[in-house]
N, C-alpha and C positions, 0 to 999 in steps of 0.2 A: 921590576921597579928599580929606578936609579938610586944610587947611594944617598943622595940628599932628600929624596922623596919622603921617607918616614918623618924626618924632622920638620919639614914644611907642613906635612899633613897634621902633625901634632900641634904645631903653632896655630893652624887654622882651627882645629878642633878645640884647643884651649880658649882661643879668643871667642869662638862661637858659643862655647859653653858659658863663658863669662857673660856674654850678652844675654843669653837666655836666663841665667840666674839673676842678673842685675835687674831685670824687668819683671821677675816673678811677683805677682800680686799688685803690679802697678798698672796704671791706665795711661793713655796718651796724654792726659792733662798732667799727670805726675811727671811724665817725661818732659813735657813742654816747660813745666815750671821749675825743674831741677837742673840747673846749669851743670853741676858736677856730674850728674847722671848722664846728661846728653854728651858731655865731652868724653866721659869714660866709654860710652857706647861708640861714639864716632872714632875714638882712638883704636878700639878693638876692630871696628870695620876696616880701618886703615891697615891694621896688621893682617887681617884676613885677605884683603885685596893685594897687598904686597907679597905675601906668601904665595897667593894664587898666581900672581904674575911670575914669580920665580919658578914655581912649579911648572907653569906653561913653557918656560924657557928650557928647563932641565929635563922634564919628563912629560912630553905632549900626550903620550898614551894614557898616563894616569890622570892627568887633568881633564882629559876628554870624558872620563867617567863621572865627573862632577857636573851636575846640571847647572846651566846658566853661568858657567865660570867666566865667560867673557863679560857678562853683565856685572859680575862681582868685581872684576878688575876695573870696569868703567865707573862703578859706584865709588870705589876707592879714589879714583882720579877726581871725581866731583868733590868728594870730601876734602881732599888735599888742595886742589887748585881752584875749586869753586865754592869755598867755604861760605861765601855770602849768598850762595844760591841754594843752600841745603833746605829742603822742605821737610819739616818735622813729621808731617803725616806720611811722607814717603819712607822715611827712616823707620817709623813705627810699623808701617805695613811690611817692610822688609823684615823686620824683627819677627813679626807674627807669622808671615807666610814663607819666607825663604830660609830663615835660619834653621828651623827644624829639618828641612830637606837637606841642607848643607851638612848638618851634623850627621844625618843618616848616611849620606854619600861618603863622607870622609871616614866615618867609623867603619863602614864596609870596606873601604880601600885599606885601612890600617889592619883590619881583621884578615884580609886576604894575603897579607904579607907574613902572617904567623907560620 
């Protein structure tokens, strides 16, 4: 594991954990109707994607252990550059389906460094 890797993985884990916690007990309608919640979630996805991009540059071996890492980076690019194209259903689906797997992958990588 490269020297910068643990910090980047911690940033990803922290942002993904925030996303999971922020939507606990909420529905897609809650998400759609709450601008502050949407923007907080989107910001944390931006952090995840940027940290993933940096991880890919600094430690290709570690990032390869994270499922769909290229899609995570692409999702960040859409949020940043295509803000007007963001589909709330896609974001909600990503929260429900991909964030738990991301947390597992990143936690496993951090655990393997102990």
